Steps between C-alpha positions, in 0.01 A plus 500: 500500500794259458764576766858384569571490877863450590621397865748296670305170555722305725274256675355563850638855510301818580561639143352177334193507727437859437539463123250212496252716697537795261466281195177347651367838555576628149337185358200537711460849340483344149858539390727225364819499728805311395717476814870416416812468704767764415747215481301352214501825293848626594574721205348778297474293185336215686241747635446661170445159325263393775297836478453449120430134517230537774353823349545673838354842549647606832717381786563515872809420708531403861835661606628817342860375422458124440185524305453857392833536312388207270207691375672800358486594132248253389217741396241385719386685833603345830459556865731415795416358846788576741647210700697525826843432359493760225414781749706372800802361336545568125440863554828520677689365187568790277480304160165332605372833621561655186331228295198508722470869457498437124226244545281729679550764220340258262238333729140624492467438873658361811332325797640511846348284775539765774523876546869473619584308190336769285681775683832317471455465122392856451799632682725288288356566168309831526428499122262208562318624800170554319475155370557311823188376690440296824297189489531258784532115428205283483507190742320174481577220741378133442618278776514136412227331701685163499822657642617314804680735762652213694660358179638847434648520861648132456666610173642795676653268756268636781384198703272665765127542555361765270284625779787651707715622207570863397612477120619812342515471120730696277418465142759622254738395217849434635686819385678768685242775465243277688748467797365167634783479746424828670282345771673159530726568812210671679274201431765259607550662833115535550450120405758398772290707754175369356530177309151534354595803292641441136574696199440325172637641173327403181601590148685424173871489479550815284870590556703163511798651699282659765280204520801291614569774761133468627496130510827486688385752757161335554655154536694611811228725647242343744154631460520585130394291208521531117265355236494531128224681314139369515200514272307824543188323678716305724694820604175682567390210721839509682468873554134463633637224753813694617499725796652800322658593169838679475665730265860598559592633153755783453262654252154419346270629237173364651541160661248245365560282808408765730176592301413120490542475877276794555242356269519180708471687834842392612724746714782661303833595647707703251832686484468865522584600145301730261345229291363331815392827666289572202294187574531437882381762740666411828269342761197540259568279195816337631804548703826667387850440630851610455824358645408144625762503773388835667256506786246681288562269208342189367489262799334755728228558230458129428487391869229778558293340212539151648413627860192719385358242266517128536527264198186441278342817635505758227211709612703795609820451317641810332470363137125413535435875421747500223532770236193388296564725213785296392265236380380708211619338174739691288 
């Protein structure tokens, strides 16, 4: 079958990585899958022309609003994969909510990564409840064997022996929903008490205005570093070498960085939000935190992790028993 697959393909983002994985899975099943960025086919007429020119038989979109609305009215069957933004943010905007409801009326099926995402969608659009299914993401990690951790640390401005460091890695695009500044002050205070503790933020500059705010904050904050996006294999190698992976998002669909960390048997410390709770079971597959400044918040949990499990010893770290069923391919 010849398929059109629409997604937001900004490089080094979770959406782009997920879309590539889905495409590879569909092609392995024998289909021809043409993956296109929504920005390349931004109007209904362009979509119609492309469908006709490529003799496409069906379509798929990652993200109900940004991708799904472009597939309406073209006479070919299509399905939807929910993202995080459509269910956590766009759903609260009346006009977008109405558009997404119309898309679901026409869609043959919709896929949610978690039960909580499915329940949210069913509550919002009850007319579509029988066509929404749960299928967790597939994860494959391929760390670059030639990756040099010491070079990574040097590029981060960290000039200490790697043996004594505790590097906490936050992988995210620089936009407000990812809230990369949520832990910055807590880490700065902690770093001043324990100079071998660092937080390193890695990700693309998605929102230019917010990126400037993040850069300014990090520049004046001891113990926190900021790096641009990295090739996927290098990022996986960095994840494998760090002490723990962070997630501080305000909302998530299903964080690819969390799943990749689990696959690499690296501890996960994630903000206690529904999207993360669906993946991380506290003290089993990772650790959940709330307010970083409270006694029961982030630093207490992270300190426990350091005290209980020294660097380079992952045998009993929480994520080594991580949520294996998320590795089933979509």
